[in-house]
N, C-alpha and C positions, 0 to 999 in steps of 0.2 A: 504493500500500500504506500509506504513511504517513498519507494523508488518510482512508483507511478506518478506521485505528486511532483517529485523532482523532474521527471521526464517531461511532464506537462509544462512546467515552468521553462525548461530548456527549449522546448518546441516553440513556446510563445515568444521567448526572447529571439530565437532564430527567425521567426516569422516577422517580428518587428524590425529586425536588422535588415531583412531582405526588402521590406517596404521602404525603409529609410535609404537603402542603397540607391545612389543616383544612377541615371542612365549614362551611357558612354557613346560618343560619336563613332560611327563606323562607315567605311567607304566601300560601296558595292557597285560595280559596273560604272565607275567614275562619278557616282553620286553619293551624297552623304545622308545617313539616317541615324537612328539611335538603337542601341541594344541594351538589355539589362545585364545584371551580373552573371546570369546563366547563359548568355549568348543569344537569347531570344530577341528577334527584331521587334521593337515596340513602336518605331516610327519608320515608315517605309522611306527608303532613300529617294530624295527628290530635291536636295539642295546642293549647291556647288561647294559649300563649306559649312561646317558647324564647329564652333569653339567649345571649350570646356565650360561646364556649369560653374559659375563663380559668384559674383556679388548677388546676394539675395536669391540665389538659386536659379539665376537666369543664364542662358547661353546665347551668344550672338550667332546668327546664321546669315548666309548669303545665297541669293538666287538671282541670276541674270544681272550680276553686278550691283545689286541693291542689298541693303542691310536690314535685318529684322531681328526679332527676339523670340526665344522659346522659354517657357517656364520649366520647372523641374519635372513636370509630367509629360513634357515633350509637346505641349500645346503651343500654337503660334499666337502669341499675345500682341506682338507688334509685327504687322505684315512687312515683308521685305520690299520697301519702297523708298528707303532713304540712302544717302551717300555715306553717312557715318552715324554712329550711335554711341552714347555714353549713359550708363546706368547711374543716376544720381541718388536714388532712394528706391525703396521697395515699390513705390507707385509713381515715381517721377523719372522720366527718361528724356535726356537731351538728344535731339536728332538733327542731322544736317540735311537741309532741303535746298537745292539749287545754290549751294555754297554758303548758306547762312544757317546758324544754329537757332533752334527754338526748343521749348520744353513742352512735352505732352504727358498726359497720364496714360494709364493702361487701357483706357477706352478710346484713345486716339484724340482726345479733346486737347486743344491748345491751352496750356497754363501760362506760358510766357512767350510772347510773340518774337519774331526775328528782330535783330537790331542790337542785342546786348553783346558784350564782349567777355564778361565774366559772370558767374553765377555761384551762389552759395546756398545750400539747403540747411535750414534750421529745424531740427527735430521732426522732419517730415511734414511740417505745418506751413512754413514760410520759405520764400526764396528771396534773397537779396541779389540784385542784379546791377551790373555796371553798364551804363549806356551813355555815350558821349562824355565819358570821364566822370560821370556822376552816378551815385547809388540811389536805387529805389527798392521797393518791397512789394511783392504780391503774395497772396496766400496760395495754398495748394489747389484751390479751386479756380485760380486765375483772377481773383478779385484784387484790384489795385489798392494797396495799403498806403503807399507813399510814392509820389512822383519821383523820378530820378533827378534830384536837384541837390543831393547832399554829398559832401566830400567823404563821409564815412557814416555807416550805420552799424549798430550792433545791438544784440538783445541783452537786457538786464531784467531778470525775473520774467514777467509776462509782458514787459514793455520794450519799446525801441528807443534807444538813445541815438540821436542824430548829431552830426557835426558839420558846421559850415564855417570854414576858416578856423578860428580858435574858439568859437562859441558852440555850446551844446544846447540841444533841445530835447524834448521828450514827446513820444507818440504813444497812444493807447494801442492795445492789440488790434483794434479796428481802424487805426489810422487817425484818430482824433488828436489834434495837436494840444497837448497838455501844457507844454512850455515851448515858446518860440526859441530860436537859436540866439539867446542872449545871456546864457549862464556860463560861468567858468567851471562850475562843478554842480553835480546833481546827486542827491541821495534819496533813494526810494525807501520810505519808512513803512509803507503799507500800500494796499491797493487804492487807498483814498487820500493819502497824504504824501506830499513830495516837497522836500527842501531843496533850495537852489541857492547858489552863491553868485553874487554880482560884486566884483572887487573883493573886499574883505567882509562884506555884509551878506547875511542870509535872509531869505524869505521863504514862504511856503504857499503852495496851492493845493486845491483838491483835485479829484480825478476828472473834473470838467475844465480844469485850468482856472477855476475861480480863486481869487486871492484870499488867503487866510491870514497871512502875515506879510506885510510889505517888506521889500528887500533893503530896509534901512533901519530895522529895529531889532535884529537878532544877530548874535555872533556865536558861532559854535567853535570852541577851541578843543583840540584833542589833548587830553592830559595823559602823559606817558606814565602809566603805572603797570603793575602786573596784570591788571584787569583791562588795560587799554580802553578806558571808558571815555565818554564825551561829556563835556560841560556845556550847558546851554544857558545863555544870558538873554532873557526876554523881558522887556518892559511890560508890566501887567496891562497897561492901556492898549497894547497891540494884540492881546490874546483874544481869539474868537470866543464867543459866548459859550459854545459847547463844541467839543470834539474829543474823540478818543482814538488812540493809536496803540497797537501792540507791535513792537518791532524788536529786532535783534541787532544790537550795535556791538561790534567786536564780540567778546565772549559774555556779554552781560545782556540779559533780557530786561527791557525797560517798558513799563506801562506809563504812558503820559496821558493825564486827564486834564484837558483845558476846561476849567470851570469859569465862573463869572470873573473873579478877581484872584484866583488861586491856581498855581501850577502844582499839581499833585503828581509826584513821581514814586514809582515802585521799582526798585532795583535789587535783585537778589533777595526778595521777600522782605525788604525793609522799605518803609515809607518815609517820605519827606515832603516839605512844602517849598 
């Protein structure tokens, strides 16, 4: 009985191993197809070339001088109609058409039109692209998040930091401009509170870009201790009537409650005013 149980497990593992085993390109009568680990033909030879299965389980193939893509089951997910092809992500493919690159999804829908010179994929959700020496952003569905007008763009948390010259700005995940490109430094404290520095002075806005603290009433100084904490100096007259933020600054979790005339802080389970 015990041996039957062990044999069943071994057979199950062997079956799983065979199912996970990728297919292999094979050339028969000058055409390429696919075989499995046992040598059985699983894709009838009909291509001029088939590459190995690599990124995300895809293999590049060629027919009549055009490039396409096969998935790990040997199914044609991108028809061979392009001059070149690069797998950017599991669902995003850069293809060359008439000498120009564009990005499509697995349904063949255009996500990023021709005209860009560089592209970066962020977490499979967004694409930053360089066009006419300026950076823009689209999402994976092809919706334009930011026009290509920035010298640099990068993600910070769920937001986009933009740079024009030496000045920084901030965009929401949907492309709403929270901060124009006028800040020397930006700190994201939560999804609804953003501090920014102009010169040596700091201000704060909400997630709509609405002013909470003008950039002439707050100074944030970094105090070098073992905790690497931050000191905030804020005149009470400039504090909003109500606001609450939970943020992590360095190694210290700080709760800041902006009340009517009181700045209430909680750091490491200790309270202060």
